[in-house]
N, C-alpha and C positions, 0 to 999 in steps of 0.2 A: 528558439529552443523548443524541442518537443520530446516525444517519447515513442518507442516502438513497443507494441503489444502483439504477441502472437504473430510476429513477422510483418506487421503492418504499421507504418509510421503515421503518427497523428496528422501530419500535413496531407496525407493521402485521403483522409476522412474529412478534410476541410476544417480541422480544429486549430485554434490558436490557443496555446497554453498561456493563461493569465497569471496563475500562481501555483505553487506546489509546496506541500508540507512533507518533507522526507526526513524523518529522524535518522541519525547516523546509526544508532543501535535501537532495537526494540526494548520494551520494558522487561525487566528481570521477573521471572515467575517466582513469586514469593510464596514460600511454604513455611508458615509460622504456626506455632502451637502455644496456646496459653495454658501453661501448666500450673496447677494449684500448688500453693506453698512457696512459689518463687515470685520475685518482682519481675515485671515485664513479660516478654515472650521469648521462646527459643526459636531461632531461625534455622530451619532445616534446608534452606534453599541450595546449599552446596553439598548436601548429604545425598549423593547419587553416585552411580558408577563412574561418571566423568570427573567427579571431584570439583566441579565448577557449577555456577548457576546456569539454569536453563532459561530460555527467553520466550516471551509471549510472541504471538504473531505481530509483525510490524504492519502498522496501518499507514498507508500512503494516501494522501488526499491531493488531487489535482483539479484545479478549477480551469475550465476551458470555455472558450467562446466559439460559436458557430454562426456562420452568416448564411442567410437564405434570401432569395429574390422576393419572396412573399411568405405569408404564414404557412401555406401548404408546403412550399419547398423547405421551409425550416423544420416543420414536423417530420417530413420525409427524411431529411438529413439526420435529425435527432434519432429517429427509429433505426437508421442504418448504423449509427454509432452505438446505440444500445445493444443491438445484435452482436456487434463486433466485441464489445467489452463484457457482455453478460454470460453467465452460466458456464464458465470454463476457467481452468487454471492454465496460465501460460507465462512465458518469460516477459518481464517488463523491464525495459532498458531506457534510461534517459540519455539524451544527446550529450550532456555534460559529463556523464560517467559511463562511457560505452562498454567498459570491461566488467561492469557489475550488473547483475539482474536480480 
């Protein structure tokens, strides 16, 4: 199992996916106010034009392994992966859920 990011599959980069943490839904954005004179807090999380809670950004963590012939080859491969994954937003799809990104 692997993933595709920005149209490139992890196997093309020589990566083996070791584990992944993909929450089904992100955390709800909590908007609470501590009002004086009442017990507890008032939750305004659903008080918006949509009438439902908004969500935080979903954080996905993927642990991968990479193999190299020697230390120099390993560093070169790691740099290639870093350039591929860094500094841009793109679609991320996992092989076991190809219709979601």
